[in-house]
N, C-alpha and C positions, 0 to 999 in steps of 0.2 A: 110524509115522503121527503119534504125539505129537510126535516130533522134527521132522517136516515142518511141522506146525501151529505149533510154537513158533518155528521158523525164519521162517515167513511172518509171524507176529505181530511178531517181532523186527525183520524187515526193514521191515514196515509202520510200526512205531514209530520206527525210524531215519529213514525217509522223512519222517514227520510232524515229527520233531525238526529235520531239515535244512530243511524248508519253513518252519517257524516261526522257526528261527534266521535264515534268509535274509530273511524278512519283517521280523523285529525289526531286523536290520542295516539294511535299506532304510528303515524308519521312523526309526531313530536318525539315519541320514544326512540324511533330509529335515528332521527337527527341528533338526539342527545347522545346516543351510543356512538354514532360516527364521530361526533365532536370530541368525545372522550378518547376514542381510539386515535384520532389525529393528533390530539394533544400529547400523547405518549409515544407516538411513532416518530422515528427519525426521518428527516427529509432525504430523498434519494436524488443525487445530483449526477446527471449524465454529462460526461466530458468527451468531446469529440475534437481532438487536436488536428491541426492541418497536416502534419507530416507523418503521423502514425497510421498504421493500417487499421487498427481497431479502436473503437471508442471504449471507455471504461466508466465505471460508476463507483460512487461512494455513498454508503447508506449508514449513517451513524458511525459506529466504529468497525464497520465491515467494508472491505475494499475488494473490487473485482480482481481476479487473478491476473488479467492483462495489465492493470495498473501496478500491481506488485512487481510483475516481471519488468515493466518499463522502468520503474524506479530502481530496481536492483541492477539493471543494466547500466543506468545512468551513474549510480554510485560506484559500481565496479569500474566504469570508465574513469571516474574522478580519482580513484585510488590506485589503479593499475596501469593506466596509460600516462606515465609520468616521466619527467626528466628532473635533474637536479634544479633546473631553473623554474619549473612550473609546479612542483609538488606542493609548496606551501600555499600558492594561490588557489589551486584546486582543492587543497585541504580546507582552506578557509570557506570556500563555497560549500563543501560538504558539511562542515561544522555548523553552518546555519540551519541545517536540517537534523542535527543530532538531538537525541533525547537529552534533556538536562542532566539526568543521572549518569549518562554515558559520555558526556561532553569531555570531561577531564581525561578519561582513558583514551578516547579517540584522538584527542589533541596530542597526548604523550606519544602514542604510536606514530602519528604523523611526523613529529619532530625526530623520533628515532629513525624512521624510514628516510627522512630528508638527510639526516646526518650520514646514513649508510650510503645513499645514492651519491652524495657529494664526495665522500671518502673514496668510493670505488669508481667514480666517474661513470655511473651506470644509468641507463635509461631502460624503462620497461614498456612493453606493449602487450595488451591482452586482447585476444580474439575470442569472444564467447561462441560456444558451439551448441550448448543445451541449457535450458532453464527448467528447473523442477520447482514448481510453486506449491506451497502449503498455506492456502489462504486462512485456514482456521487457526494456524499458529503464527501468522504474519511472518513467514519465513520463506526465503527463496535460495535454492542451491544453484549456483552458476558454474558451469563447467566450460573450460576453454583452454586455449594455448597461451601460456605466458612466455614471452620472448624477452631475453635480456640482451642489451647492446652495450658495448663499450666503444665509444666514438660511433662509427657507422657499421661496425662489425658485430654480427650476432654471435654471442658467446654461449647461449643456451636456449633451449626450448623445452618446456615441460607442460604436460596436460595436468591441470589442477582444477579442483573444485573448491569454491568459496561459498560460505554461508552468509547471507545477508539477513539480519533479523531486524524487525521493525517493532515499534509500539505505536499505539494510537491514543490520542486524547482529543475529545471534542471534534471528531471527523477530520482530524489532522494526523498525517502519518509522519513519524519520526524515525530516524535511523538509530537503532539500539546497539547493533554490533556487526562486526565484519571479521570473519575468521576463516582460515584455511582448514578444510576438512579432509581433503584427499589430494595426493600428488603422486606422479610417477617418477619423482626423484628417487635417489637411493634411499632405502628404508631408514638408514642411520641418520641421514641429513634431515629427513622429515620428522623423525622422532625428536631430534634435538630441537627443531624449530617449534614443534607443537608443545613442548614442555615449557618454553619461554612464556 
């Protein structure tokens, strides 16, 4: 009888050992898989600025549409809310965020625009109306009213759409390009400018 009781207890302990060993092996496998997944996964950073209405996130080389919209609005302001006195300063701020491959092209366009503004004594003001965000292509179309002033007198106002393109490297967003894609100016003027 003692022998049977000892056998039952021993078989029960062996069963418990096997169940715990199987459970431990399963947990070890799950932990190893999770560690491997975390090793290859990009960290997601949530940014909640004080003055903006929405928070935004960055995950690897993916950016939230809100972040792309905010950055496009900021770069549009730097490029299109300008006077002959501040265009080079604002351009310098913008060039700090430029993609290395696009730096020279953007700098050349800034110098040309600076020369044109000084020559014509022209100031520009841009009021964005609509943002069209393409997060998969890192691209934003900004539509708004571009007003031109000579001294304090408005000389023109046009509804224009600009395309802001970005590139990313290591969770950092760079300005790749800025171009006019649509305008309600006379068709001939727009075609002449788009060919330049």
